[in-house]
C-alpha positions, 0 to 999 in steps of 0.5 A: 555567530549569525552564520553559525546560527543559520547553518545550525537551523538549516541542519535542524530542518534538513535533519528533521525532514530526513527523519520524517521521510524515514518514518513515512518510508518505513510505513510504506515498506512495512505495508508491502511486507505485511501484505497491506499494500497488495490487499488494498490494490486487489480490493480496489480491483474486486470493487470494480464491476468490470473486473468482476464481469471479466472474472465471471466470463472467464470462469463461465467459459471454462466451466461450460467448456468442460460440462459439454457432455451428452448426459447433461444436455439430455437433462437440461436443454439450457445448461449453458445459461444455467451454469453461467448464471450460477457462476456469475452469482458466485463471482458477485457473492461475499463468499467469492470475495472472502476467498479472493482476499484469503488467497491474496493475503497468502500470496502477498510475498509474491508482490514484495518479491516482484517489487524488489527483484533486480532481474525481473523483466518489465511485465504487469503484476498479475495475481492468479486466483484458484476458483475451482472448489467454489465453482464446483460447489456452486454447480453441485447445488444446481438441481438435476445438473449438479448430481451429474456434473463431473468435477471441474479442473479450472485454470487459475484466473489471471487478474492484472493488478498493475499494468506494465508501465504502472508496475515498473514506475512503482518498482522504481519509486519503491527502490528509492523508498527502501533506500530512504527507509534504510539510510535517511534516519542515520543521515538525519541523525548525522545532520543533527550531530553536526547542528549540535556542534555548530550551534552557538546555543547548544542547550536549545538545540534538542528542543528546536530539533524536536519542534521541527520534527513535530511540525513536519510530522503534523504537516504530513498528518494534515496533508494525508488526513484532509486530502485524498491520495489523488489530490496529493498525487496531483501536487507531485511531479507528473501528477497522479499518473506519474511515478511518485503519484502512482505510488502515493495513490496505490499505497495511501488507500482508504484502508491503509491511510488511517493506520498510517496517519495515526502513527504519524500523528503520534510521532508528531505529538510525542516530538512536540511534547519532547520539545516542550520538556527540553525547552523547560530544561534549557530554560532552567540551565540558562547561565546566571549573570554575575 
């Protein structure tokens, strides 16, 4: 009897852990498919002054190179600095940020494809931003120069979202996360069924199972709510710079974490409520002594 009870309890815990892992893995997979993950990654980059300065320098050099025409030199002796100043103001504007977000949202499938491509050679993940229309509009607004400047055709700006090592680590972990999202639910259910067959007190099994699931969900919710992703990643093998830590930091950002934790909290509350209901049912089904 004791051995059966212990084995049954173990299957409850392991099964609940697999189902909780399945739920969290689904959140991660969905964040990749719907573009939330890459938007968060790119958003962090666009908040970096160093990255914006690099983009500004790239566009300024390209624009000045194409505007090197005699008629403009005759109009303005300081054409280079005027154009560079205008482009830099553009790159640091809300207009530019909005355009970048729009392009990234449209290209989110590229991120998902790069994560899952089996034959992809190790390489960084790079987004290419087309800023030609914005730069042309900004130059057109420059007094005297704008009316004489030709339309520019600038090459897309390469923005490295993840370097080669970080992206390969992310791809490795994401394959496991996809596996978990596909199979952990069924593995968890299978263990639950085994636990039901083994349990000497079957009427309490569902209540105990839902209790374990609820506690695990609330535990995950508490960890994500009261700790930042960097701290959580530091607890994992390899720390923040390790394979798992990289995925945690890049997935659970300030933009994505609230929606993730809200769903996990609801799953936890619903599981605990279900546990209470089945516990009441089990108590009423208690065999009467004769």
